[in-house]
C-alpha positions as CSV (number, residue, x, y, z in Angstrom):
1,M,52.7,53.8,13.3
2,K,51.4,57.2,12.1
3,W,48.0,56.1,10.9
4,K,45.0,57.7,12.4
5,G,41.8,55.8,12.9
6,K,40.4,57.3,9.7
7,D,43.3,55.9,7.7
8,L,42.6,52.4,8.8
9,F,38.8,52.9,8.4
10,D,39.2,54.3,4.8
11,L,41.4,51.4,3.8
12,V,38.7,48.9,5.0
13,C,36.0,50.8,3.1
14,R,38.1,50.8,-0.1
15,A,38.7,47.1,0.2
16,L,35.0,46.5,0.5
17,G,34.1,49.1,-2.2
18,L,31.9,50.9,0.3
19,R,31.0,54.6,-0.3
20,E,28.3,55.1,2.4
21,T,31.0,55.2,5.1
22,W,29.1,57.4,7.6
23,F,27.0,54.5,9.0
24,F,30.0,52.4,10.0
25,G,32.9,52.3,12.4
26,L,35.6,50.1,13.9
27,Q,34.8,48.6,17.2
28,Y,37.0,46.9,19.8
29,T,36.5,45.6,23.3
30,M,38.5,47.1,26.2
31,K,38.1,45.9,29.8
32,G,34.7,44.4,29.0
33,M,33.4,47.6,27.4
34,C,32.7,48.0,23.6
35,T,34.4,51.2,22.3
36,W,34.6,52.8,18.9
37,L,37.9,53.7,17.3
38,K,38.3,57.5,17.1
39,M,38.9,58.7,13.6
40,D,40.9,61.9,14.3
41,K,43.5,60.3,16.6
42,K,46.3,57.9,15.9
43,V,45.4,54.3,16.3
44,L,48.3,53.5,18.6
45,D,47.7,56.5,20.8
46,Q,44.2,55.4,21.7
47,E,43.5,53.0,24.6
48,I,43.4,49.8,22.6
49,P,44.1,46.2,23.7
50,K,47.7,45.3,24.2
51,E,47.6,42.2,21.9
52,D,49.1,41.1,18.6
53,P,47.3,41.3,16.3
54,I,44.8,43.8,17.4
55,S,41.2,42.8,16.4
56,F,38.7,45.4,15.3
57,H,35.1,44.7,14.2
58,F,33.8,46.6,11.2
59,L,30.2,47.3,12.2
60,A,27.3,49.7,11.6
61,K,27.6,52.4,14.3
62,F,24.5,54.4,13.2
63,Y,21.3,53.1,11.7
64,P,19.1,54.8,9.0
65,E,15.5,55.8,9.7
66,K,14.3,54.3,6.5
67,V,16.5,51.6,5.1
68,E,14.9,51.6,1.6
69,E,15.5,55.3,1.1
70,E,18.9,55.7,2.8
71,L,20.8,52.5,2.0
72,L,21.9,53.2,-1.6
73,Q,24.7,50.7,-2.3
74,E,24.1,46.9,-2.4
75,I,27.2,46.3,-0.2
76,T,25.7,48.7,2.4
77,Q,22.5,46.8,2.4
78,H,24.3,43.5,2.6
79,L,26.5,44.6,5.6
80,F,23.4,45.9,7.5
81,F,21.6,42.7,6.7
82,L,24.4,40.6,8.1
83,Q,24.6,42.7,11.3
84,V,20.9,42.9,12.0
85,K,20.5,39.2,11.4
86,K,23.3,38.4,13.8
87,Q,21.7,40.7,16.4
88,I,18.4,39.0,16.1
89,L,19.9,35.5,16.3
90,D,22.0,36.6,19.3
91,E,18.8,38.0,20.9
92,E,20.3,41.5,21.1
93,I,17.1,42.6,19.2
94,Y,13.9,41.0,20.4
95,C,11.7,39.5,17.7
96,S,8.4,37.6,18.0
97,P,8.5,33.9,16.9
98,E,6.2,34.6,13.9
99,A,8.5,37.4,12.7
100,T,11.6,35.3,13.1
101,V,10.1,32.6,10.8
102,L,9.3,35.3,8.2
103,L,12.8,36.8,8.5
104,A,14.4,33.4,8.3
105,S,12.5,32.8,5.0
106,Y,14.0,36.0,3.6
107,A,17.4,35.1,5.0
108,V,17.3,31.7,3.3
109,Q,16.3,33.5,0.0
110,A,19.3,35.8,0.4
111,K,21.7,32.9,0.9
112,P,22.1,30.5,-2.0
113,G,22.0,26.8,-1.0
114,F,18.5,27.0,0.5
115,L,18.1,25.5,3.9
116,A,21.7,24.9,5.0
117,H,22.8,24.1,8.5
118,D,23.1,27.8,9.3
119,E,21.4,29.1,12.4
120,L,18.1,30.6,11.2
121,L,16.1,31.1,14.5
122,P,17.0,32.5,17.9
123,K,17.6,29.8,20.6
124,R,14.9,31.5,22.7
125,V,12.3,30.7,20.0
126,L,13.6,27.1,19.6
127,R,13.3,26.6,23.4
128,Q,9.9,28.2,23.6
129,Y,8.1,25.7,21.4
130,Q,8.2,21.9,21.3
131,L,9.0,21.7,17.6
132,T,11.7,19.7,16.0
133,A,14.2,21.2,13.5
134,E,12.4,19.5,10.7
135,M,9.1,21.1,11.8
136,W,10.7,24.6,11.9
137,E,12.2,24.0,8.5
138,E,8.8,23.0,7.2
139,K,7.3,26.3,8.4
140,I,10.2,28.3,7.0
141,T,9.9,26.5,3.7
142,A,6.2,27.4,3.5
143,W,7.0,31.2,3.9
144,Y,9.9,30.8,1.4
145,A,7.6,29.5,-1.2
146,E,5.5,32.7,-1.0
147,H,8.4,34.9,-2.2
148,R,10.5,32.3,-4.0
149,G,12.5,33.6,-7.0
150,I,13.2,37.2,-5.8
151,A,16.8,38.5,-6.0
152,R,19.2,38.4,-3.1
153,D,19.4,42.1,-2.7
154,E,15.6,42.4,-2.7
155,A,15.3,39.6,-0.1
156,E,17.9,41.4,2.1
157,M,16.0,44.7,1.7
158,N,12.7,43.0,2.7
159,Y,14.5,41.6,5.7
160,L,15.7,45.0,6.8
161,K,12.3,46.7,6.2
162,I,10.7,44.2,8.6
163,A,13.5,44.4,11.1
164,Q,13.5,48.3,11.3
165,D,10.0,48.2,12.8
166,L,11.2,46.1,15.8
167,E,11.3,48.1,19.1
168,M,15.0,47.3,19.8
169,Y,16.3,47.9,16.3
170,G,19.2,50.3,16.1
171,V,19.0,51.2,19.8
172,N,22.3,51.4,21.9
173,Y,21.4,50.8,25.6
174,F,23.4,52.2,28.5
175,P,22.7,51.8,32.3
176,I,22.2,55.1,34.0
177,A,20.8,56.5,37.3
178,Q,18.4,59.4,37.3
179,N,19.6,61.0,40.5
180,K,22.2,60.6,43.2
181,N,20.0,58.0,44.9
182,H,20.8,55.9,41.9
183,T,17.4,55.0,40.6
184,D,18.4,52.5,37.9
185,L,17.3,53.3,34.4
186,L,18.3,52.6,30.8
187,L,19.2,55.2,28.3
188,G,18.8,54.3,24.6
189,V,20.2,56.2,21.7
190,D,18.9,55.6,18.1
191,A,18.4,57.4,14.8
192,K,15.3,59.2,16.1
193,G,16.4,60.5,19.5
194,I,17.2,59.7,23.1
195,H,14.8,57.4,25.1
196,I,14.6,56.6,28.8
197,Y,13.5,53.1,29.8
198,S,12.8,51.2,32.9
199,I,15.5,48.7,33.9
200,N,13.3,45.7,33.0
201,N,11.6,47.1,29.9
202,R,13.5,47.9,26.7
203,F,10.5,48.1,24.4
204,S,8.4,51.0,25.6
205,P,10.3,54.1,26.7
206,N,9.1,56.1,29.7
207,K,10.3,59.3,28.2
208,S,11.7,60.3,24.7
209,F,13.6,63.3,23.4
210,E,13.5,63.7,19.6
211,W,16.6,65.1,18.0
212,S,14.6,68.0,16.7
213,A,13.5,68.9,20.3
214,I,17.0,68.7,21.8
215,R,19.0,72.0,22.1
216,N,22.2,70.7,23.7
217,I,23.8,67.6,25.3
218,S,26.7,68.0,27.7
219,Y,28.5,66.0,30.4
220,S,30.6,66.8,33.4
221,E,32.5,63.8,34.6
222,K,29.7,61.2,35.4
223,E,26.8,63.7,35.0
224,L,25.2,64.1,31.6
225,T,22.6,66.8,30.8
226,I,20.0,67.0,28.1
227,K,18.6,70.5,27.4
228,P,15.4,70.6,25.4
229,L,14.9,73.2,22.7
230,D,11.9,74.5,24.6
231,K,13.5,76.6,27.4
232,K,10.4,76.2,29.5
233,A,10.8,72.4,29.5
234,E,12.7,70.7,32.3
235,V,16.3,69.9,31.8
236,F,17.0,66.2,32.2
237,K,20.1,65.1,34.1
238,F,21.3,61.6,34.8
239,F,24.4,59.9,36.1
240,S,26.4,57.1,34.5
241,S,28.8,54.6,36.2
242,Q,31.9,55.7,34.3
243,L,33.2,58.7,32.5
244,K,34.0,56.6,29.4
245,V,30.3,55.7,29.2
246,N,29.3,59.4,29.1
247,K,31.9,60.0,26.3
248,L,30.5,57.1,24.3
249,I,26.9,58.3,24.8
250,L,28.0,61.7,23.7
251,Q,29.7,60.3,20.6
252,L,26.6,58.3,19.6
253,C,24.3,61.3,20.2
254,I,26.5,63.6,18.1
255,G,26.7,61.1,15.3
256,N,23.0,60.3,15.2
257,H,22.1,64.0,15.5
258,D,24.4,64.9,12.6
259,L,22.7,62.2,10.4
260,F,19.3,63.3,11.6
261,M,20.1,66.9,10.4
262,R,21.8,65.7,7.3
263,R,18.6,63.7,6.2
264,R,16.6,67.0,6.4
265,K,19.0,69.0,4.3
266,V,19.4,69.1,0.6
267,D,21.6,66.2,-0.5
268,S,25.1,66.9,-1.4
269,I,26.3,66.4,-5.0
270,E,28.0,63.2,-3.9
271,I,24.8,61.9,-2.4
272,Q,22.8,63.0,-5.4
273,Q,25.3,61.2,-7.7
274,M,25.1,58.1,-5.5
275,K,21.3,58.2,-5.4
276,A,21.2,58.6,-9.2
277,Q,23.7,55.7,-9.6
278,A,21.6,53.7,-7.2
279,R,18.4,54.5,-9.1
280,E,20.2,53.6,-12.4
281,E,21.6,50.5,-10.8
282,K,18.2,49.5,-9.5
283,A,16.5,50.2,-12.8
284,R,19.3,48.2,-14.6
285,K,18.9,45.4,-12.1
286,K,15.2,45.6,-12.3
287,M,15.4,45.3,-16.1
288,E,18.1,42.6,-15.7
289,N,15.9,40.8,-13.2
290,Q,12.9,41.1,-15.5
291,R,15.0,39.8,-18.4
292,L,16.3,37.0,-16.2
293,A,12.8,36.4,-14.9
294,R,11.5,36.3,-18.5
295,E,14.3,34.1,-19.6
296,K,13.8,31.9,-16.5
297,Q,10.1,31.8,-17.4
298,L,10.8,31.0,-21.0
299,R,13.3,28.4,-19.9
300,E,10.9,26.9,-17.4
301,E,8.2,27.0,-20.1
302,A,10.7,25.3,-22.5
303,E,11.5,22.8,-19.8
304,R,7.9,22.2,-19.2
305,A,7.3,21.9,-22.9
306,K,10.2,19.6,-23.2
307,E,9.0,17.5,-20.3
308,E,5.5,17.5,-21.8
309,L,7.0,16.4,-25.2
310,E,9.1,13.8,-23.4
311,R,6.1,12.7,-21.5
312,R,4.0,12.7,-24.6
313,L,6.8,10.8,-26.5
314,F,7.0,8.3,-23.7
315,Q,3.2,8.0,-23.7
316,L,3.2,7.5,-27.5
317,E,6.0,5.0,-27.2
318,D,4.1,3.3,-24.5
319,E,0.9,3.4,-26.6
320,A,2.9,2.1,-29.6
321,R,4.3,-0.7,-27.5
322,Q,0.9,-1.5,-26.1
323,A,-0.5,-1.4,-29.7
324,N,2.3,-3.7,-30.9
325,E,1.7,-6.0,-28.0
326,A,-2.1,-5.9,-28.7
327,L,-1.3,-6.6,-32.4
328,L,0.8,-9.5,-31.5
329,R,-1.9,-10.7,-29.1
330,S,-4.5,-10.3,-31.8
331,Q,-2.4,-12.2,-34.3
332,E,-1.9,-14.9,-31.7
333,A,-5.6,-14.8,-30.9
334,A,-6.4,-15.0,-34.7
335,E,-4.2,-18.0,-35.1
336,L,-5.6,-19.5,-32.1
337,L,-9.1,-18.8,-33.3
338,A,-8.3,-20.2,-36.7
339,E,-7.0,-23.3,-35.0
340,K,-10.0,-23.4,-32.8
341,A,-12.2,-23.0,-35.9
342,Q,-10.5,-25.9,-37.6
343,I,-10.9,-27.9,-34.5
344,A,-14.5,-26.8,-34.2
345,E,-15.1,-27.8,-37.8
346,E,-13.5,-31.2,-37.3
347,E,-15.6,-31.5,-34.1
348,A,-18.7,-30.5,-36.0
349,K,-17.9,-33.1,-38.7
350,L,-17.3,-35.7,-36.0
351,L,-20.5,-34.6,-34.2
352,A,-22.4,-34.9,-37.4
353,Q,-21.0,-38.3,-38.0
354,N,-21.8,-39.2,-34.4
355,A,-25.3,-37.7,-34.9
356,A,-25.8,-39.9,-38.0
357,E,-24.5,-42.9,-36.2
358,A,-26.7,-42.0,-33.2
359,E,-29.6,-41.7,-35.5
360,Q,-28.9,-45.1,-37.1
361,E,-28.4,-46.5,-33.6
362,R,-31.7,-44.9,-32.6
363,Q,-33.4,-46.5,-35.5
364,R,-31.8,-49.8,-34.8
365,L,-32.8,-49.5,-31.2
366,E,-36.3,-48.6,-32.2
367,I,-36.4,-51.7,-34.4
368,T,-34.7,-53.7,-31.6
369,A,-37.2,-52.3,-29.2
370,L,-40.0,-53.3,-31.4
371,K,-38.4,-56.8,-31.8
372,T,-37.8,-56.8,-28.1
373,K,-41.4,-56.0,-27.4
374,E,-42.5,-58.8,-29.7
375,E,-40.0,-61.2,-28.3
376,K,-41.0,-60.1,-24.8
377,R,-44.6,-60.7,-25.7
378,L,-43.7,-64.1,-27.1
379,M,-41.5,-64.9,-24.1
380,E,-44.2,-63.8,-21.8
381,Q,-46.5,-66.1,-23.6
382,K,-44.0,-68.9,-23.5
383,M,-43.5,-68.2,-19.8
384,R,-47.2,-68.3,-19.2
385,E,-47.3,-71.6,-21.2
386,A,-44.2,-72.9,-19.3
387,E,-45.9,-71.9,-16.0
388,L,-49.0,-73.8,-17.0
389,I,-46.9,-76.8,-18.1
390,A,-44.9,-76.5,-14.9
391,V,-48.1,-76.5,-12.9
392,K,-49.4,-79.5,-14.8
393,L,-46.1,-81.2,-14.4
394,V,-46.1,-80.5,-10.7
395,K,-49.6,-81.9,-10.5
396,E,-48.6,-84.9,-12.6
397,S,-45.5,-85.3,-10.6
398,D,-47.6,-85.3,-7.4
399,R,-50.0,-87.8,-8.9
400,R,-47.2,-90.0,-10.2
401,A,-45.5,-89.7,-6.8
402,K,-48.7,-90.8,-5.1
403,E,-49.1,-93.6,-7.7
404,A,-45.5,-94.6,-7.1
405,E,-46.1,-94.7,-3.4
406,H,-49.2,-96.8,-3.9
407,L,-47.3,-99.1,-6.3
408,K,-44.4,-99.3,-3.9
409,Q,-46.8,-100.3,-1.2
410,D,-48.5,-102.8,-3.5
411,L,-45.0,-104.1,-4.5
412,H,-44.1,-104.4,-0.9
413,E,-47.3,-106.3,-0.2
414,A,-46.8,-108.5,-3.3
415,R,-43.2,-109.3,-2.3
416,E,-44.4,-110.1,1.2
417,A,-47.1,-112.3,-0.3
418,E,-44.5,-113.9,-2.6
419,R,-42.2,-114.5,0.3
420,K,-45.1,-116.1,2.2
421,A,-46.1,-118.2,-0.8
422,K,-42.6,-119.4,-1.3
423,Q,-42.3,-120.2,2.3
424,K,-45.6,-122.0,2.1
425,L,-44.4,-123.8,-1.0
426,L,-41.3,-124.9,0.7
427,D,-43.3,-126.2,3.7
428,I,-45.5,-128.2,1.4
429,T,-42.5,-129.6,-0.5
430,R,-40.9,-130.7,2.7
431,L,-44.1,-132.5,3.7
432,N,-44.7,-134.3,0.3
433,Y,-41.1,-134.9,-0.8
434,P,-39.0,-135.1,2.2
435,H,-36.1,-136.7,0.3
436,M,-36.2,-133.8,-2.2
437,A,-36.3,-131.1,0.3
438,K,-32.6,-130.7,0.3
439,Y,-32.4,-130.8,-3.5
440,P,-35.2,-128.7,-4.9
441,Q,-33.5,-128.5,-8.3
442,Y,-34.0,-132.1,-8.9
443,L,-37.7,-131.9,-8.5
444,P,-39.5,-132.9,-11.7
445,T,-40.9,-130.2,-13.7
446,D,-44.3,-131.5,-13.7
447,T,-44.0,-131.7,-10.0
448,R,-42.9,-128.0,-9.6
449,D,-45.4,-126.9,-12.0
450,A,-48.2,-129.0,-10.7
451,N,-51.1,-127.5,-8.9
452,F,-51.5,-129.3,-5.7
453,D,-54.3,-127.1,-4.5
454,K,-55.9,-123.7,-5.1
455,G,-53.3,-121.9,-3.0
456,S,-50.5,-122.9,-5.4
457,I,-52.5,-121.8,-8.4
458,K,-53.0,-118.5,-6.9
459,L,-49.4,-118.2,-6.1
460,D,-48.4,-118.7,-9.8
461,L,-50.9,-116.1,-11.0
462,K,-49.8,-113.6,-8.4
463,D,-46.2,-114.1,-9.3
464,I,-46.9,-113.3,-13.0
465,D,-48.9,-110.1,-12.1
466,L,-46.1,-108.9,-9.9
467,K,-43.5,-109.3,-12.6
468,R,-45.6,-107.5,-15.1
469,L,-46.4,-104.8,-12.5
470,S,-42.7,-104.3,-11.7
471,F,-41.9,-104.0,-15.4
472,E,-44.6,-101.4,-15.9
473,I,-43.4,-99.4,-12.9
474,E,-39.8,-99.5,-14.0
475,R,-40.8,-98.3,-17.5
476,E,-43.0,-95.5,-16.1
477,R,-40.1,-94.5,-13.9
478,L,-37.7,-94.2,-16.8
479,D,-40.3,-92.3,-18.8
480,Y,-40.8,-89.9,-15.9
481,L,-37.1,-89.4,-15.5
482,E,-36.7,-88.6,-19.2
483,K,-39.6,-86.2,-19.1
484,S,-38.2,-84.5,-16.0
485,K,-34.8,-84.1,-17.7
486,K,-36.4,-82.6,-20.8
487,F,-38.5,-80.3,-18.6
488,E,-35.4,-79.1,-16.7
489,D,-33.6,-78.4,-20.0
490,R,-36.6,-76.5,-21.3
491,L,-36.7,-74.5,-18.0
492,K,-33.0,-73.6,-18.3
493,E,-33.5,-72.5,-21.9
494,L,-36.4,-70.4,-20.9
495,K,-34.4,-68.8,-18.1
496,S,-31.5,-67.9,-20.4
497,E,-33.9,-66.4,-22.9
498,I,-35.6,-64.3,-20.2
499,H,-32.1,-63.2,-18.9
500,A,-31.0,-62.1,-22.4
501,L,-34.3,-60.3,-22.8
502,K,-33.7,-58.4,-19.6
503,L,-30.2,-57.3,-20.7
504,E,-31.6,-56.0,-24.0
505,E,-34.3,-54.0,-22.1
506,K,-31.6,-52.3,-19.9
507,Q,-29.5,-51.4,-23.0
508,S,-32.5,-50.0,-24.8
509,G,-33.3,-48.0,-21.7
510,L,-29.8,-46.5,-21.7
511,Y,-30.0,-45.6,-25.4
512,S,-33.3,-43.9,-25.0
């Protein structure tokens, strides 16, 4: 109940281990306006929200001119890093897309866990370009690779060194009017001075008042006056919408001016001790980082050497396995070759035997060919003789056929003459022996054999010649048939011999 604002603020600083307390304050929101808790007044006596519990925000109220020189403690750097990063992501500080990617790469370096699902870029940048989250992550990763391995505090300091060059960094903006006609302007207060901006331009101020050039700042109700150190210079007056705004502007101006003057004075013993401790801490951390970097390098080299040895061992094992497999294959190949050699030797013996047999067969075929040639010559000679005999036999056959035809004709004529003679004899018998005509067998021999006239004598002679001629014809016919049969047998034998000779000629041709 009795605590002043400073009591609560000091308790927070002690809990955080913060010694650079002059940059920070406790902020709360009242009726839509951000207000800082006053240190010299009791907390409950100030106009604070009527809520339980009451929420205060521990924030940086004043910003350093050069973060690297003024922010001594690591916790101070970390708190500034968190606040500035939030302001950039909330678009309270404008940052170009290129710079946001670079800052995001340092923010990732300052937060273990690499690219988590934290917000890394302002929504304005994400809406401005047609890039997916994966594409942005790829760009951030490319920057991250450039400064990979640096410590968290170094990454945060690099982040702040880039952010402090942004136009809106560390500036508190307030809407004002330059005169009673209410020409709308913006008044900005930062570590370097007071700046006047157009309502639509927060980057380039129309007019600036450095702290070293300001003699006095005062306000009367809604009017606030800036008196330059140069008495000849024009006094700048402006109007704010509320008295509370003028009080807040005056608080920020006083605090920033005090810090501005403090930076230009000799450091107090406390600051000197803090800077010495900071230098020692930085040196210690630097040595520690170097040692860690060296150990990391040695560990990475050892890991690489181990990986190389493992890779080499794996390679050697693979080579040994391949050599063993090659040895097994070579043994199998040797056994196979030995088996093939044995088979080849047996085949060679068999081929030699076949060659000898072939040679013997060739010699036999040569002899057979010679015999065949001789036999062929003899057979051709026999064929020629057989052809001559056949021609002769054909001629003889034709002659005999003609003779047979003539003989048949003569026989026919003789039989016809015989028939006529017998008829004539019967006629004569009927005339001379009428009573014997019916019984010719009873005729006396002398009567049958008697020659009654010349015609009967001729008949007996003719009959004798005919019988003899018939007998000769029959004998010649039988001789002819026997000769024809022998000739046919001889022709068949000749054909079979010729046929056998042709087969032997074909076989000898195949062997050659």
